[in-house]
C-alpha positions as CSV (number, residue, x, y, z in Angstrom):
1,M,90.5,154.5,149.0
2,K,90.8,155.6,152.2
3,V,92.9,158.6,154.0
4,L,96.0,157.5,154.8
5,S,97.6,161.0,156.3
6,V,95.6,164.2,157.9
7,N,97.8,166.7,157.8
8,I,98.5,170.7,159.2
9,A,101.4,172.8,159.1
10,Q,102.7,175.3,162.0
11,V,103.6,178.6,160.2
12,R,108.0,178.2,159.3
13,D,110.4,181.1,158.5
14,V,112.4,180.0,155.7
15,V,114.5,182.3,153.1
16,I,114.2,181.9,149.7
17,A,116.7,184.3,147.3
18,G,117.4,185.4,150.0
19,K,114.9,186.8,151.6
20,A,112.9,185.8,154.6
21,K,109.1,185.1,154.5
22,K,107.1,182.3,156.4
23,T,104.9,179.4,155.1
24,G,102.6,176.7,155.9
25,I,104.2,174.0,153.7
26,Y,105.6,171.6,156.0
27,K,102.5,170.0,157.4
28,E,103.2,166.7,159.2
29,P,100.6,164.1,160.1
30,V,98.2,163.8,163.4
31,S,96.9,161.6,164.9
32,R,93.5,163.1,165.9
33,P,90.5,163.9,164.0
34,V,90.4,167.4,163.1
35,T,87.4,170.0,162.1
36,V,87.1,170.8,158.4
37,T,85.3,173.7,157.4
38,K,84.8,176.1,154.7
39,E,88.1,177.4,155.4
40,G,90.0,174.9,155.7
41,L,90.9,172.3,158.4
42,K,91.6,173.7,161.5
43,G,94.8,173.7,163.5
44,D,96.4,174.5,159.9
45,N,98.2,177.3,158.9
46,I,98.0,179.4,155.6
47,C,100.7,182.3,155.2
48,N,100.7,183.7,151.5
49,H,96.7,184.0,151.2
50,K,97.2,185.2,147.3
51,Y,97.8,182.0,146.4
52,H,96.7,179.5,148.7
53,G,93.7,179.0,150.9
54,G,90.0,180.5,151.0
55,V,87.2,179.1,150.2
56,D,88.0,177.1,146.8
57,Q,91.2,176.3,147.7
58,A,90.6,175.3,151.9
59,V,91.7,171.9,151.1
60,Y,94.9,170.3,149.4
61,I,94.9,166.5,148.4
62,Y,97.6,164.2,147.3
63,G,97.3,161.0,146.4
64,S,99.8,157.8,146.5
65,I,99.8,156.7,142.8
66,D,101.0,160.0,142.8
67,Y,103.7,159.4,145.9
68,D,104.8,156.4,144.3
69,W,105.7,157.9,141.1
70,W,107.9,160.4,142.8
71,Q,109.5,158.5,144.7
72,K,110.7,156.0,141.8
73,S,111.1,159.3,140.1
74,L,113.3,160.7,143.3
75,N,114.9,157.8,144.2
76,R,113.9,158.2,148.2
77,E,110.9,157.9,150.0
78,I,108.5,160.3,149.9
79,V,106.7,160.7,153.9
80,P,102.9,161.9,153.7
81,G,102.6,165.5,154.3
82,T,105.7,165.9,152.1
83,F,103.9,168.2,149.0
84,G,102.3,169.9,151.6
85,E,98.9,168.3,151.2
86,N,95.9,168.6,153.9
87,L,94.8,165.0,153.2
88,T,97.3,161.7,151.5
89,I,94.5,159.4,150.1
90,S,95.4,155.7,149.2
91,N,94.6,154.2,145.3
92,L,94.2,158.4,144.1
93,E,96.3,159.8,140.7
94,S,95.3,163.6,140.5
95,S,94.8,163.4,136.5
96,T,92.3,161.3,136.7
97,F,89.7,164.3,138.7
98,S,87.8,166.9,136.5
99,V,86.7,170.3,138.0
100,G,83.7,169.4,140.2
101,D,84.3,165.8,141.1
102,R,83.6,165.3,144.8
103,L,85.3,163.1,147.2
104,L,82.8,162.3,150.1
105,I,84.9,160.9,153.5
106,D,82.2,160.3,156.2
107,E,80.1,163.2,156.7
108,V,82.3,165.4,154.9
109,I,82.0,166.8,151.0
110,L,84.7,168.2,149.0
111,E,84.9,169.4,144.9
112,V,87.5,169.5,143.4
113,S,88.0,173.1,142.2
114,A,91.9,173.5,140.9
115,P,95.1,171.6,140.9
116,R,97.7,173.1,142.1
117,A,100.7,175.2,140.8
118,P,104.4,174.1,142.1
119,C,106.1,177.4,143.5
120,S,109.5,178.5,144.5
121,T,108.6,177.8,148.3
122,F,107.9,174.8,147.2
123,A,111.0,173.9,145.7
124,N,112.5,175.3,148.5
125,K,111.1,172.6,150.6
126,M,112.4,170.1,148.3
127,A,115.4,171.2,148.1
128,D,115.3,171.3,144.9
129,P,115.9,174.5,142.2
130,T,114.6,172.4,139.6
131,F,111.5,171.3,141.3
132,V,109.0,173.8,139.5
133,K,110.4,172.6,135.8
134,K,110.2,168.8,137.7
135,F,106.8,169.3,138.5
136,K,105.2,170.9,135.2
137,N,106.5,167.7,133.6
138,A,105.2,165.5,135.9
139,E,101.6,166.2,135.6
140,R,100.4,165.3,138.4
141,P,99.8,168.4,140.7
142,G,97.2,167.3,143.5
143,L,93.3,168.8,143.4
144,Y,92.4,171.7,145.4
145,C,89.4,171.4,146.8
146,R,86.6,173.5,148.2
147,V,84.6,172.2,151.4
148,I,80.7,171.5,150.5
149,R,79.8,170.0,154.5
150,E,81.8,170.1,156.9
151,G,82.9,167.9,159.4
152,F,85.8,165.5,160.8
153,I,88.1,163.4,159.2
154,S,90.8,161.4,160.5
155,A,93.0,159.1,158.7
156,G,91.5,156.1,158.1
157,D,87.9,157.2,156.9
158,Q,87.1,155.8,154.5
159,V,86.8,157.9,150.9
160,T,83.8,157.6,148.1
161,I,84.1,159.5,144.4
162,K,81.3,161.3,143.2
163,K,81.9,162.2,139.2
164,Y,80.9,165.9,138.0
165,A,77.5,165.4,135.9
166,D,77.5,168.3,133.7
167,P,80.6,169.2,131.3
168,T,83.8,170.5,132.6
169,I,87.7,170.8,132.4
170,S,90.1,168.3,133.8
171,I,92.3,168.5,136.2
172,L,95.1,168.2,134.4
173,E,93.8,170.2,131.3
174,M,93.9,172.8,133.7
175,F,97.1,172.0,135.3
176,R,98.1,172.3,131.5
177,E,96.9,175.7,130.9
178,E,98.4,177.5,133.9
179,F,101.5,177.6,131.5
180,D,99.9,177.9,128.2
181,P,96.7,180.0,129.0
182,V,93.8,179.7,126.5
183,G,92.7,182.8,124.5
184,T,89.7,182.0,122.8
185,E,86.2,183.2,123.8
186,E,84.8,179.4,123.6
187,E,87.9,178.3,125.1
188,L,86.9,181.0,128.1
189,R,83.3,180.3,127.9
190,R,84.3,176.7,128.4
191,Y,86.6,177.3,131.5
192,L,84.1,179.4,133.4
193,A,80.8,177.4,132.7
194,A,82.9,174.8,134.9
195,P,82.9,175.2,138.9
196,I,86.7,176.3,138.7
197,A,87.9,177.7,142.0
198,I,87.4,181.6,142.4
199,R,91.3,183.0,141.3
200,D,91.4,181.9,138.0
201,R,87.9,182.7,137.3
202,I,88.5,186.0,138.1
203,K,91.8,186.1,135.4
204,K,89.3,184.2,132.8
205,E,86.9,186.2,133.1
206,E,89.0,189.5,133.1
207,R,90.7,188.0,129.8
208,L,87.6,187.4,128.4
209,N,86.3,191.1,129.0
210,K,89.2,192.3,127.5
211,L,88.7,190.1,124.6
212,L,85.4,191.5,123.8
213,A,86.5,194.8,124.4
214,D,88.8,194.8,121.7
C-alpha cells in the first residue's frame, strides 16, 4: 500500500442551483513533498468550514479499490483528486476501516475519524445531479482523518495500517448512520465511546442530552 497521489486545491468559483459559491473540492496532484499539519495539507484550500476541514477532518483519503469500482460503474476514467481527496492510496477500500484506525506514512500518523457525506458541491463537480444518491448507494465514502503526528508526505510513500484496538464504529456503519440516525441511548453512547470526529460528536451529545431530558 502506498501514496499514489498527494492532491491540493486552489479556490474556485462555481454556480450551484443558481447561487455563486467558492469551493476547494477541485484538488490536483502535486509532485513535491507536502507538509501535513494538524489543520491539513499546507497549500490546500477549504472554503466551507462548517462541514469540511478542522483538526478532526484535516485530511481526506480515497483508495484505488474504490476508484476502480467507480470507473467500472461510471464507465470512464477517474484520475486522482477527482473526489476531492488529499491522498489517493493504492489497495485501499474505505469501507473496511473503522474509526480510530491509523495510517502510518513515513513520520506522519493519521487517525480515521469519519466518512465523507456527499453534498451538492460534489454532485456539481461530477456534473451529475443524481451523484449524491449514487455515492450514498455505493457505500464507498473515503476516510476523513485527524493528524496525530505532523510531517511530510510525497507520492510513492509507503502506507502501513494500524487497527484500533478498542471497541469502535466501522466507517460503513457511520456512513449509513448519516442517512438513518441512531436514536437510542445505548447506540448514542456507543458512538460517543469511539474517537469520532467533533462535528458528529457534538450532534450525538446534543441528541443524547435531549433524550435524557425527555
